TIMARMI-189564 format. One line per 8 residues: number of its first residue (from 0); for each residue x, y, z of N, C-alpha, C. Coordinates in Angstrom, 3 decimals. Layout:
BEGIN
NUM	X:Y:Z:X:Y:Z:X:Y:Z ~ ...
This chain:
BEGIN
0	0.834:-1.206:0.000:0.000:0.000:0.000:0.865:1.251:0.000 ~ 1.973:1.238:0.757:2.846:2.399:0.821:3.402:2.733:-0.552 ~ 3.859:1.692:-1.284:4.397:1.924:-2.620:3.305:2.392:-3.574 ~ 2.098:1.827:-3.398:0.986:2.225:-4.255:0.630:3.688:-4.038 ~ 0.613:4.118:-2.777:0.315:5.520:-2.483:1.371:6.444:-3.064 ~ 2.633:6.013:-2.980:3.721:6.828:-3.522:3.579:6.963:-5.036 ~ 3.209:5.844:-5.690:3.013:5.882:-7.134:1.862:6.800:-7.497 ~ 0.744:6.697:-6.732:-0.407:7.546:-6.986:-0.051:9.007:-6.832
8	0.723:9.302:-5.784:1.127:10.681:-5.525:1.891:11.260:-6.712 ~ 2.879:10.505:-7.188:3.690:10.991:-8.299:2.850:11.128:-9.565 ~ 2.018:10.122:-9.819:1.228:10.128:-11.041:0.252:11.283:-11.079 ~ -0.449:11.530:-9.959:-1.465:12.564:-9.938:-0.878:13.961:-10.014 ~ 0.215:14.209:-9.316:0.814:15.548:-9.381:1.318:15.834:-10.784 ~ 1.950:14.834:-11.401:2.402:15.020:-12.773:1.214:15.289:-13.678 ~ 0.124:14.575:-13.438:-1.078:14.735:-14.240:-1.660:16.119:-14.121 ~ -1.763:16.612:-12.895:-2.427:17.887:-12.653:-1.550:19.073:-12.987
16	-0.318:19.043:-12.474:0.524:20.222:-12.604:1.066:20.375:-14.004 ~ 1.482:19.289:-14.588:2.168:19.382:-15.860:1.267:19.049:-17.037 ~ 0.044:18.626:-16.739:-0.970:18.404:-17.767:-0.584:17.366:-18.805 ~ 0.227:16.375:-18.440:0.508:15.269:-19.333:-0.633:14.271:-19.161 ~ -1.858:14.715:-19.491:-3.050:13.947:-19.172:-3.440:13.107:-20.395 ~ -3.442:11.801:-20.207:-3.840:10.934:-21.307:-4.543:9.721:-20.726 ~ -5.708:9.942:-20.169:-6.350:8.868:-19.424:-7.229:7.974:-20.280 ~ -7.483:8.329:-21.564:-8.407:7.535:-22.351:-9.735:7.427:-21.646
24	-10.318:6.242:-21.648:-11.556:6.044:-20.906:-11.323:5.238:-19.654 ~ -10.086:5.068:-19.267:-9.813:4.235:-18.103:-10.108:4.940:-16.801 ~ -9.772:6.232:-16.655:-10.097:7.011:-15.463:-9.214:6.721:-14.278 ~ -9.382:7.546:-13.231:-8.633:7.409:-11.982:-9.573:6.980:-10.868 ~ -9.199:5.951:-10.115:-10.034:5.475:-9.035:-9.889:6.343:-7.808 ~ -11.028:6.593:-7.149:-11.039:7.307:-5.880:-11.613:6.364:-4.837 ~ -10.785:5.620:-4.151:-11.238:4.663:-3.152:-11.565:5.335:-1.849 ~ -11.840:4.520:-0.807:-12.237:5.063:0.488:-11.142:5.895:1.123
32	-9.880:5.608:0.781:-8.779:6.362:1.377:-8.292:7.474:0.466 ~ -9.155:7.899:-0.481:-8.729:8.915:-1.451:-8.425:10.241:-0.781 ~ -9.191:10.596:0.274:-8.943:11.874:0.931:-7.542:11.909:1.519 ~ -7.159:10.823:2.198:-5.817:10.775:2.781:-4.761:10.799:1.685 ~ -5.031:10.079:0.591:-4.073:10.065:-0.505:-3.945:11.434:-1.140 ~ -5.074:12.163:-1.264:-5.015:13.479:-1.893:-4.250:14.467:-1.040 ~ -4.376:14.328:0.299:-3.612:15.209:1.180:-2.128:14.915:1.046 ~ -1.774:13.620:0.970:-0.368:13.257:0.742:0.102:13.811:-0.590
40	-0.783:13.731:-1.588:-0.443:14.194:-2.926:-0.140:15.680:-2.936 ~ -1.042:16.471:-2.331:-0.879:17.916:-2.419:0.287:18.417:-1.579 ~ 0.743:17.592:-0.600:1.903:17.964:0.185:3.119:17.132:-0.214 ~ 3.122:16.672:-1.465:4.226:15.842:-1.929:5.552:16.574:-1.786 ~ 6.570:15.860:-1.347:7.853:16.485:-1.098:8.570:16.816:-2.391 ~ 9.470:17.790:-2.311:10.257:18.150:-3.479:11.131:16.980:-3.920 ~ 11.544:16.151:-2.995:12.377:15.003:-3.365:11.599:14.045:-4.256 ~ 10.327:13.828:-3.930:9.521:12.881:-4.679:9.051:13.436:-6.012
48	8.686:14.728:-6.035:8.025:15.270:-7.206:8.872:16.307:-7.944 ~ 9.318:17.306:-7.250:9.925:18.454:-7.919:11.382:18.214:-8.268 ~ 12.169:17.725:-7.323:13.596:17.560:-7.556:13.948:16.121:-7.892 ~ 13.097:15.499:-8.720:13.295:14.092:-9.020:14.613:13.837:-9.739 ~ 15.110:14.822:-10.469:16.393:14.632:-11.140:17.532:15.287:-10.365 ~ 17.234:15.879:-9.238:18.268:16.450:-8.383:18.828:17.767:-8.872 ~ 18.382:18.243:-10.045:18.975:19.447:-10.611:17.937:20.478:-11.043 ~ 16.750:20.055:-11.362:15.766:20.949:-11.947:15.380:22.064:-10.990
56	15.183:23.270:-11.548:14.780:24.396:-10.738:13.286:24.429:-10.528 ~ 12.798:25.573:-10.110:11.386:25.708:-9.775:10.517:26.154:-10.944 ~ 11.116:26.507:-12.069:10.354:27.024:-13.202:10.374:26.019:-14.343 ~ 9.206:25.715:-14.877:9.086:24.747:-15.964:9.873:25.226:-17.191 ~ 10.463:24.298:-17.947:11.272:24.675:-19.112:10.532:25.542:-20.125 ~ 9.272:25.218:-20.426:8.554:26.021:-21.416:8.201:27.406:-20.884 ~ 8.046:27.510:-19.566:7.829:28.831:-18.968:9.115:29.647:-19.025 ~ 10.240:28.998:-18.784:11.547:29.655:-18.924:11.707:30.206:-20.339
64	11.291:29.406:-21.328:11.408:29.827:-22.725:10.520:31.038:-22.998 ~ 9.316:31.040:-22.444:8.406:32.180:-22.626:8.989:33.441:-22.008 ~ 9.631:33.286:-20.859:10.264:34.422:-20.197:11.390:34.980:-21.057 ~ 12.153:34.083:-21.661:13.276:34.497:-22.515:12.780:35.220:-23.761 ~ 11.745:34.659:-24.381:11.198:35.270:-25.600:10.613:36.648:-25.292 ~ 9.898:36.759:-24.169:9.310:38.043:-23.792:10.380:39.103:-23.605 ~ 11.513:38.697:-23.032:12.624:39.635:-22.834:13.198:40.071:-24.177 ~ 13.351:39.119:-25.091:13.906:39.426:-26.412:12.982:40.329:-27.217
72	11.675:40.164:-27.018:10.698:40.975:-27.756:10.351:42.261:-27.030 ~ 11.067:42.513:-25.942:10.869:43.723:-25.150:9.433:43.815:-24.611 ~ 8.885:42.680:-24.213:7.556:42.671:-23.594:7.600:41.859:-22.306 ~ 8.525:42.198:-21.396:8.710:41.410:-20.180:7.550:41.462:-19.201 ~ 6.693:42.484:-19.336:5.588:42.629:-18.392:4.320:41.921:-18.858 ~ 4.428:41.165:-19.929:3.281:40.390:-20.405:2.834:39.409:-19.319 ~ 1.537:39.364:-19.076:1.007:38.489:-18.037:0.891:37.052:-18.543 ~ 1.278:36.134:-17.690:1.222:34.708:-18.003:0.392:33.997:-16.938
80	-0.594:33.228:-17.351:-1.343:32.405:-16.404:-0.492:31.206:-16.010 ~ -0.394:30.947:-14.719:0.475:29.872:-14.236:-0.243:29.013:-13.194 ~ 0.299:27.810:-13.014:-0.105:26.912:-11.938:1.080:26.794:-10.986 ~ 0.863:27.072:-9.720:1.931:27.037:-8.715:1.726:25.827:-7.807 ~ 2.746:24.973:-7.740:2.705:23.843:-6.813:3.343:24.280:-5.504 ~ 2.602:24.157:-4.413:3.113:24.588:-3.119:4.052:23.546:-2.525 ~ 4.984:24.016:-1.720:5.962:23.129:-1.102:5.375:22.435:0.122 ~ 6.128:21.507:0.654:5.703:20.752:1.827:5.547:21.661:3.047
88	6.284:22.764:3.065:6.254:23.665:4.226:5.246:24.798:4.087 ~ 4.545:24.854:2.975:3.609:25.958:2.731:2.415:25.881:3.673 ~ 1.854:27.023:4.060:0.660:27.029:4.908:-0.529:26.383:4.194 ~ -1.481:25.932:4.966:-2.682:25.296:4.428:-3.549:26.348:3.743 ~ -3.765:26.177:2.434:-4.515:27.167:1.671:-6.017:27.103:1.929 ~ -6.445:26.166:2.758:-7.848:26.168:3.163:-8.120:27.263:4.191 ~ -7.059:27.844:4.711:-7.163:28.926:5.683:-7.226:30.266:4.953 ~ -8.192:31.094:5.321:-8.406:32.375:4.635:-7.196:33.292:4.749
96	-6.544:33.291:5.906:-5.370:34.141:6.100:-4.246:33.709:5.160 ~ -4.049:32.399:5.014:-3.012:31.884:4.121:-3.282:32.282:2.682 ~ -4.550:32.238:2.289:-4.891:32.634:0.922:-4.627:34.123:0.711 ~ -4.890:34.929:1.724:-4.641:36.363:1.625:-3.150:36.647:1.504 ~ -2.342:35.911:2.277:-0.888:36.076:2.206:-0.385:35.732:0.806 ~ -0.917:34.639:0.238:-0.513:34.244:-1.107:-0.932:35.302:-2.123 ~ -2.119:35.865:-1.929:-2.606:36.904:-2.833:-1.687:38.121:-2.798 ~ -1.253:38.501:-1.605:-0.348:39.639:-1.455:0.969:39.373:-2.187
104	1.462:38.136:-2.113:2.703:37.785:-2.818:2.544:37.973:-4.322 ~ 1.403:37.543:-4.858:1.181:37.668:-6.290:1.069:39.144:-6.696 ~ 0.364:39.923:-5.881:0.231:41.356:-6.154:1.587:42.034:-6.090 ~ 2.441:41.555:-5.186:3.777:42.127:-5.040:4.641:41.979:-6.272 ~ 4.320:41.005:-7.112:5.070:40.826:-8.357:4.415:41.567:-9.518 ~ 3.320:42.280:-9.221:2.590:42.939:-10.293:1.582:42.021:-10.934 ~ 1.326:40.868:-10.295:0.403:39.889:-10.841:-0.904:39.828:-10.079 ~ -1.597:38.707:-10.241:-2.905:38.541:-9.630:-3.113:37.100:-9.205
112	-3.496:36.929:-7.949:-3.891:35.608:-7.437:-5.262:35.272:-7.993 ~ -5.429:34.062:-8.534:-6.711:33.686:-9.120:-7.494:32.732:-8.225 ~ -6.888:31.607:-7.850:-7.639:30.622:-7.081:-6.676:29.617:-6.448 ~ -7.064:29.105:-5.278:-6.328:27.991:-4.667:-7.205:26.752:-4.745 ~ -6.556:25.597:-4.883:-7.265:24.333:-4.984:-6.965:23.557:-3.704 ~ -7.902:23.670:-2.759:-7.648:23.308:-1.376:-7.271:21.854:-1.174 ~ -7.731:20.969:-2.034:-7.424:19.553:-1.866:-6.143:19.120:-2.567 ~ -5.558:20.007:-3.343:-4.464:19.601:-4.218:-3.151:20.338:-3.978
120	-3.147:21.348:-3.122:-1.909:22.070:-2.868:-1.426:22.855:-4.076 ~ -2.359:23.373:-4.852:-2.036:24.114:-6.067:-2.715:25.481:-6.038 ~ -2.088:26.433:-6.722:-2.623:27.790:-6.829:-2.509:28.224:-8.280 ~ -3.543:28.886:-8.786:-3.443:29.486:-10.120:-3.317:30.994:-9.971 ~ -2.555:31.596:-10.888:-2.297:33.037:-10.811:-1.948:33.576:-12.188 ~ -1.920:34.887:-12.293:-1.416:35.575:-13.484:-0.221:36.406:-13.045 ~ 0.920:36.210:-13.686:2.150:36.877:-13.270:2.860:37.499:-14.473 ~ 3.504:38.654:-14.277:4.340:39.212:-15.343:5.522:38.271:-15.582
128	5.817:38.001:-16.827:6.908:37.072:-17.144:8.238:37.532:-16.560 ~ 8.415:38.835:-16.453:9.697:39.356:-15.954:9.857:39.195:-14.446 ~ 8.741:38.882:-13.736:8.811:38.839:-12.277:8.687:37.419:-11.706 ~ 8.459:36.459:-12.557:8.236:35.084:-12.086:9.442:34.551:-11.323 ~ 10.643:34.890:-11.796:11.854:34.352:-11.165:11.994:34.801:-9.712 ~ 11.366:35.898:-9.364:11.438:36.373:-7.982:10.853:35.360:-6.997 ~ 9.941:34.531:-7.474:9.263:33.578:-6.598:10.091:32.316:-6.346 ~ 11.207:32.170:-7.060:12.049:30.988:-6.851:12.593:30.931:-5.422
136	12.808:32.090:-4.827:13.378:32.121:-3.471:12.322:31.896:-2.388 ~ 11.059:31.842:-2.771:9.988:31.670:-1.792:9.931:30.207:-1.345 ~ 10.136:29.914:-0.076:10.127:28.517:0.396:8.752:27.855:0.315 ~ 7.692:28.650:0.172:6.352:28.081:0.074:6.035:27.575:-1.329 ~ 6.885:27.921:-2.285:6.628:27.561:-3.686:7.616:26.499:-4.134 ~ 7.071:25.389:-4.640:7.915:24.281:-5.085:8.143:24.296:-6.589 ~ 7.136:24.711:-7.352:7.275:24.639:-8.808:6.247:25.547:-9.464 ~ 6.624:26.155:-10.592:5.734:27.035:-11.337:5.713:26.577:-12.790
144	4.526:26.324:-13.299:4.386:25.913:-14.698:3.276:26.730:-15.347 ~ 3.263:26.828:-16.685:2.183:27.569:-17.344:0.846:26.862:-17.139 ~ -0.229:27.628:-17.156:-1.571:27.050:-17.177:-1.807:26.622:-18.619 ~ -1.298:25.445:-18.950:-1.229:25.011:-20.347:-2.594:24.650:-20.918 ~ -2.799:24.849:-22.212:-4.051:24.434:-22.851:-4.143:22.919:-22.910 ~ -5.341:22.397:-22.819:-5.574:20.966:-22.966:-6.610:20.759:-24.050 ~ -6.651:19.578:-24.628:-7.614:19.282:-25.680:-8.030:17.825:-25.605 ~ -9.099:17.498:-26.290:-9.668:16.163:-26.197:-8.822:15.130:-26.936
152	-8.865:13.882:-26.426:-8.199:12.749:-27.041:-9.232:11.672:-27.332 ~ -8.867:10.727:-28.187:-9.793:9.654:-28.541:-9.856:8.590:-27.456 ~ -10.946:7.795:-27.445:-11.121:6.760:-26.434:-11.073:5.358:-27.018 ~ -11.638:4.411:-26.302:-11.633:3.012:-26.722:-13.056:2.505:-26.848 ~ -13.228:1.248:-27.237:-14.564:0.693:-27.426:-14.834:-0.429:-26.442 ~ -16.116:-0.723:-26.297:-16.590:-1.637:-25.251:-15.984:-3.038:-25.350 ~ -16.024:-3.636:-26.523:-15.587:-5.031:-26.648:-14.081:-5.169:-26.503 ~ -13.308:-4.274:-27.123:-11.854:-4.411:-27.113:-11.237:-4.209:-25.736
160	-11.985:-3.604:-24.811:-11.458:-3.430:-23.452:-11.582:-4.700:-22.625 ~ -12.402:-5.644:-23.094:-12.651:-6.848:-22.302:-13.804:-6.678:-21.347 ~ -14.430:-5.486:-21.340:-15.544:-5.242:-20.428:-16.716:-6.168:-20.731 ~ -16.926:-6.481:-21.998:-18.021:-7.368:-22.366:-17.840:-8.743:-21.740 ~ -16.609:-9.258:-21.777:-16.344:-10.565:-21.183:-16.627:-10.546:-19.691 ~ -16.212:-9.445:-19.021:-16.428:-9.352:-17.584:-17.892:-9.315:-17.214 ~ -18.698:-8.609:-18.008:-20.112:-8.460:-17.668:-20.939:-9.685:-18.034 ~ -20.478:-10.495:-18.978:-21.233:-11.693:-19.366:-20.763:-12.941:-18.630
168	-19.477:-13.007:-18.298:-18.956:-14.189:-17.614:-19.319:-14.212:-16.136 ~ -19.526:-13.011:-15.545:-19.851:-12.937:-14.121:-21.107:-12.088:-13.944 ~ -22.241:-12.545:-14.470:-23.457:-11.726:-14.443:-23.989:-11.444:-13.048 ~ -23.599:-12.254:-12.058:-24.122:-12.053:-10.704:-23.459:-10.885:-9.994 ~ -22.341:-10.401:-10.516:-21.644:-9.276:-9.893:-22.173:-7.977:-10.504 ~ -23.110:-7.334:-9.802:-23.701:-6.109:-10.350:-22.689:-4.988:-10.483 ~ -21.600:-5.030:-9.701:-20.602:-3.963:-9.775:-19.921:-3.926:-11.134 ~ -19.998:-5.042:-11.878:-19.365:-5.073:-13.191:-20.037:-4.079:-14.137
176	-21.320:-3.788:-13.929:-21.998:-2.847:-14.821:-22.035:-1.427:-14.260 ~ -21.385:-1.203:-13.121:-21.274:0.147:-12.578:-22.390:0.576:-11.652 ~ -23.270:-0.316:-11.287:-24.406:0.052:-10.437:-23.956:0.774:-9.165 ~ -24.523:1.953:-8.944:-24.239:2.718:-7.737:-22.939:3.492:-7.733 ~ -22.144:3.346:-8.769:-20.837:4.007:-8.833:-20.955:5.339:-9.570 ~ -20.336:6.373:-9.015:-20.301:7.668:-9.676:-19.058:7.796:-10.541 ~ -19.253:8.164:-11.795:-18.140:8.371:-12.725:-18.167:9.820:-13.194 ~ -17.131:10.558:-12.867:-17.046:11.965:-13.270:-16.397:12.060:-14.648
184	-17.095:12.669:-15.580:-16.581:12.862:-16.940:-16.128:14.302:-17.073 ~ -14.817:14.523:-17.085:-14.240:15.861:-17.244:-13.950:16.057:-18.720 ~ -14.837:16.774:-19.398:-14.719:16.858:-20.849:-15.467:18.096:-21.346 ~ -16.047:18.000:-22.539:-16.698:19.149:-23.177:-18.176:19.245:-22.850 ~ -18.635:18.489:-21.859:-20.048:18.450:-21.514:-20.668:17.149:-21.998 ~ -21.922:16.936:-21.649:-22.641:15.730:-22.080:-24.023:16.135:-22.578 ~ -24.401:15.626:-23.752:-25.741:15.840:-24.283:-26.684:14.898:-23.543 ~ -27.446:15.445:-22.596:-28.305:14.609:-21.756:-29.555:14.115:-22.478
192	-29.769:14.570:-23.706:-30.908:14.085:-24.489:-30.504:13.021:-25.498 ~ -29.216:12.737:-25.599:-28.733:11.729:-26.538:-29.267:10.349:-26.143 ~ -29.592:9.527:-27.124:-30.169:8.213:-26.867:-29.291:7.341:-25.974 ~ -27.988:7.492:-26.063:-27.087:6.636:-25.293:-26.839:7.139:-23.879 ~ -27.046:8.423:-23.651:-26.700:8.989:-22.348:-27.901:9.501:-21.546 ~ -29.058:9.578:-22.158:-30.202:10.148:-21.448:-30.690:9.216:-20.338 ~ -31.370:9.804:-19.367:-31.905:9.058:-18.230:-33.220:8.375:-18.617 ~ -33.324:7.087:-18.312:-34.557:6.325:-18.530:-34.847:5.514:-17.272
200	-35.916:4.753:-17.298:-36.251:3.917:-16.150:-35.172:2.875:-15.863 ~ -34.450:2.468:-16.894:-33.438:1.423:-16.744:-32.008:1.952:-16.856 ~ -31.878:3.269:-16.908:-30.537:3.849:-17.123:-30.438:5.169:-16.362 ~ -29.552:5.268:-15.355:-29.465:6.497:-14.546:-28.974:7.709:-15.317 ~ -28.070:7.508:-16.262:-27.556:8.622:-17.049:-26.834:9.663:-16.211 ~ -26.996:10.935:-16.574:-26.318:12.041:-15.891:-27.124:12.453:-14.662 ~ -26.481:12.424:-13.498:-27.181:12.803:-12.259:-26.742:14.167:-11.737 ~ -25.672:14.728:-12.317:-25.206:16.052:-11.877:-24.396:16.687:-13.005
208	-24.551:17.985:-13.174:-23.804:18.716:-14.204:-23.278:20.027:-13.636 ~ -22.070:20.390:-14.074:-21.492:21.671:-13.647:-20.474:22.136:-14.694 ~ -20.460:23.444:-14.920:-19.532:24.035:-15.886:-18.352:24.673:-15.175 ~ -17.127:24.415:-15.670:-15.922:25.022:-15.107:-15.217:25.927:-16.122 ~ -15.822:26.128:-17.292:-15.173:26.916:-18.342:-15.568:28.384:-18.313 ~ -16.616:28.715:-17.573:-17.093:30.094:-17.554:-18.089:30.408:-18.648 ~ -18.494:29.400:-19.443:-19.446:29.635:-20.529:-20.901:29.469:-20.088 ~ -21.096:29.124:-18.829:-22.442:29.034:-18.247:-23.342:28.041:-18.973
216	-22.784:26.924:-19.409:-23.581:25.845:-19.986:-22.895:24.522:-19.678 ~ -23.678:23.475:-19.543:-23.116:22.137:-19.355:-23.402:21.256:-20.562 ~ -24.045:21.845:-21.583:-24.325:21.097:-22.797:-23.046:20.869:-23.599 ~ -23.058:19.833:-24.393:-21.878:19.467:-25.183:-21.982:20.071:-26.571 ~ -21.341:21.215:-26.755:-21.369:21.891:-28.052:-20.234:21.451:-28.965 ~ -19.397:20.556:-28.447:-18.263:20.075:-29.228:-18.436:18.606:-29.623 ~ -19.066:17.807:-28.775:-19.367:16.425:-29.117:-18.506:15.376:-28.449 ~ -17.318:15.768:-28.027:-16.380:14.786:-27.482:-16.839:14.220:-26.145
224	-17.363:15.074:-25.270:-17.790:14.612:-23.952:-18.908:13.588:-24.025 ~ -19.850:13.797:-24.946:-20.942:12.844:-25.128:-20.411:11.517:-25.653 ~ -19.460:11.606:-26.552:-18.795:10.408:-27.085:-18.158:9.605:-25.955 ~ -17.407:10.288:-25.098:-16.741:9.619:-23.981:-17.765:9.046:-23.000 ~ -18.803:9.831:-22.706:-19.830:9.382:-21.768:-20.539:8.132:-22.276 ~ -20.771:8.072:-23.586:-21.454:6.900:-24.144:-20.559:5.666:-24.084 ~ -19.264:5.843:-24.277:-18.340:4.720:-24.136:-18.287:4.250:-22.686 ~ -18.373:5.200:-21.784:-18.270:4.888:-20.357:-19.544:4.258:-19.816
232	-20.676:4.858:-20.138:-21.938:4.401:-19.536:-23.114:4.530:-20.489 ~ -22.881:4.211:-21.765:-23.971:4.255:-22.729:-24.996:3.164:-22.471 ~ -26.247:3.439:-22.817:-27.339:2.480:-22.588:-27.069:1.152:-23.293 ~ -27.560:0.076:-22.686:-27.365:-1.261:-23.264:-28.588:-1.750:-24.029 ~ -29.591:-0.870:-24.232:-30.818:-1.301:-24.913:-31.048:-0.536:-26.218 ~ -29.997:0.070:-26.747:-30.083:0.778:-28.024:-29.403:-0.078:-29.094 ~ -30.077:-0.252:-30.226:-29.525:-1.044:-31.334:-29.059:-2.416:-30.860 ~ -29.909:-3.070:-30.089:-29.628:-4.418:-29.576:-28.329:-4.473:-28.789
240	-28.023:-3.388:-28.098:-26.832:-3.360:-27.247:-25.535:-3.109:-27.986 ~ -25.617:-2.675:-29.252:-24.403:-2.471:-30.055:-23.512:-1.372:-29.505 ~ -24.090:-0.438:-28.739:-23.316:0.694:-28.234:-23.263:0.728:-26.709 ~ -23.358:-0.435:-26.097:-23.349:-0.521:-24.642:-22.065:0.040:-24.054 ~ -22.200:0.884:-23.042:-21.034:1.436:-22.369:-20.386:0.415:-21.445 ~ -19.159:0.668:-21.070:-18.413:-0.255:-20.216:-19.113:-0.440:-18.874 ~ -19.664:0.634:-18.317:-20.373:0.565:-17.032:-21.707:1.272:-17.187 ~ -22.617:0.652:-17.922:-23.833:1.333:-18.358:-24.808:1.679:-17.244
248	-24.644:1.085:-16.067:-25.531:1.412:-14.954:-24.909:2.417:-13.983 ~ -23.769:2.951:-14.329:-23.097:3.932:-13.464:-23.824:5.272:-13.511 ~ -23.629:6.063:-12.474:-24.161:7.431:-12.416:-23.121:8.392:-12.974 ~ -23.487:9.122:-14.005:-22.545:10.037:-14.646:-22.615:11.428:-14.025 ~ -21.444:12.017:-13.807:-21.340:13.403:-13.366:-20.687:14.188:-14.490 ~ -21.402:15.128:-15.025:-20.993:15.900:-16.188:-20.258:17.164:-15.734 ~ -18.933:17.122:-15.744:-18.120:18.265:-15.318:-17.431:18.849:-16.548 ~ -17.916:19.969:-17.003:-17.486:20.539:-18.287:-16.219:21.381:-18.105
256	-15.106:20.910:-18.677:-13.819:21.607:-18.563:-13.257:22.006:-19.928 ~ -13.931:21.610:-21.009:-13.532:21.987:-22.360:-14.649:22.814:-22.983 ~ -14.276:23.839:-23.752:-15.278:24.762:-24.292:-15.864:24.278:-25.621 ~ -16.498:25.195:-26.336:-17.182:24.848:-27.589:-16.238:24.308:-28.656 ~ -14.966:24.606:-28.557:-13.998:24.125:-29.541:-13.180:22.944:-29.021 ~ -13.561:22.422:-27.870:-12.857:21.263:-27.319:-11.545:21.600:-26.653 ~ -11.378:22.850:-26.242:-10.151:23.263:-25.569:-10.477:23.873:-24.209 ~ -9.498:23.892:-23.333:-9.671:24.470:-22.008:-8.320:24.798:-21.426
264	-8.178:24.693:-20.129:-6.896:24.956:-19.490:-6.721:24.010:-18.311 ~ -5.488:23.903:-17.866:-5.192:23.021:-16.742:-6.000:23.398:-15.513 ~ -6.192:24.697:-15.296:-6.908:25.139:-14.095:-8.364:24.702:-14.101 ~ -8.986:24.580:-15.289:-10.354:24.083:-15.349:-10.405:22.636:-14.866 ~ -9.466:21.822:-15.379:-9.425:20.418:-14.982:-9.111:20.276:-13.495 ~ -8.196:21.091:-13.006:-7.823:21.042:-11.588:-9.028:21.394:-10.715 ~ -9.780:22.419:-11.110:-10.952:22.815:-10.334:-11.981:21.688:-10.280 ~ -12.154:20.990:-11.399:-13.117:19.889:-11.445:-12.659:18.717:-10.579
272	-11.368:18.412:-10.612:-10.838:17.334:-9.770:-10.987:17.706:-8.297 ~ -10.711:18.965:-7.999:-10.862:19.454:-6.625:-12.305:19.273:-6.154 ~ -13.263:19.576:-7.025:-14.673:19.401:-6.696:-14.997:17.929:-6.448 ~ -14.429:17.050:-7.265:-14.678:15.614:-7.126:-14.198:15.097:-5.771 ~ -13.030:15.543:-5.353:-12.495:15.093:-4.076:-13.392:15.566:-2.928 ~ -13.854:16.812:-3.035:-14.727:17.356:-1.996:-16.062:16.624:-1.928 ~ -16.581:16.209:-3.080:-17.931:15.651:-3.142:-17.967:14.156:-3.427 ~ -16.849:13.487:-3.280:-16.787:12.071:-3.649:-17.749:11.208:-2.844
280	-17.934:11.523:-1.571:-18.824:10.725:-0.730:-20.287:10.948:-1.098 ~ -20.639:12.170:-1.424:-22.031:12.485:-1.757:-22.500:11.757:-3.004 ~ -21.596:11.557:-3.958:-21.971:10.925:-5.224:-21.279:9.583:-5.449 ~ -20.585:9.084:-4.421:-19.836:7.823:-4.534:-18.953:7.834:-5.779 ~ -18.210:8.911:-5.945:-17.331:9.034:-7.111:-16.140:8.103:-6.937 ~ -16.053:7.103:-7.779:-14.952:6.148:-7.723:-14.038:6.266:-8.937 ~ -14.499:6.963:-9.947:-13.720:7.089:-11.193:-13.790:8.520:-11.699 ~ -12.647:9.044:-12.102:-12.580:10.324:-12.819:-12.023:10.028:-14.203
288	-12.769:10.363:-15.238:-12.303:10.147:-16.608:-11.912:11.478:-17.249 ~ -10.671:11.540:-17.734:-10.189:12.743:-18.425:-9.570:12.327:-19.750 ~ -10.346:12.350:-20.804:-9.833:12.040:-22.135:-9.342:13.326:-22.778 ~ -8.332:13.905:-22.169:-7.785:15.179:-22.628:-6.314:15.240:-22.242 ~ -5.615:16.182:-22.769:-4.195:16.256:-22.459:-3.508:17.438:-23.109 ~ -2.209:17.512:-22.871:-1.378:18.569:-23.446:-0.008:17.977:-23.748 ~ 0.785:18.675:-24.502:2.133:18.203:-24.781:2.950:18.094:-23.493 ~ 3.753:17.049:-23.405:4.602:16.867:-22.229:5.784:17.818:-22.300
296	5.821:18.763:-21.372:6.905:19.743:-21.315:7.897:19.434:-20.200 ~ 7.442:18.714:-19.177:8.300:18.357:-18.061:7.722:17.094:-17.414 ~ 8.421:16.555:-16.413:7.957:15.303:-15.805:8.304:15.293:-14.340
């Protein structure tokens, strides 16, 4: 268990902070000890996460490049949206005073504090490119990376995953079809009227929806989220079950983090994950699916 927790810690921080997100339709499990694991994750030590190569500094390579280019183009005060990973010694950002102190630090650089993610030990902000290096000396800050864009990725199909074999070979195990399990779909929204995802007497469908993009809609104007949701929990009574989802009896949570063009930012995904951790017990969230990602800039 200790090694498993350590692996989870490294995997999740890399996923959230650096946006090397490529989960397909497999998703991340949130078991009964997820809260404890998330606290370990957000307070991950620099040895485990940040200084894994023993040499890397606190600023992501692509952010360093942006700072250099801004200087060359004589636009050093250009604002950059960033994700800040807090160090093991940083104050608890669930405390209002701590958040105010962090806000003052950002203002001191000519920037703006945007939001803290209380379950993850992360902060989003806007900072002038010329002033970011000043934060390297701050012991509360472990790493700074850009709030990188993310986009949708393709998924898999029901039969090729082996899910069909599991649901037919062991029909007495209702958990194989997802009954009672909450699956959070972090994507472009879900079309709740679609034949494969809509709620019926025999299909729970979407039980909760929320937008994190600022567009004030949870509908899927891009199409990818509905596609993913149908693969995850599509009805098993459409076209003689030809489009049955892997866990068709699961409860879907529609968390919209990609906009009308299928793009978003790391902070949208982080906010949605933060919400899932806070509300996992209320909705029995055991899986988070993120079929989205960004180019790997660091590890």
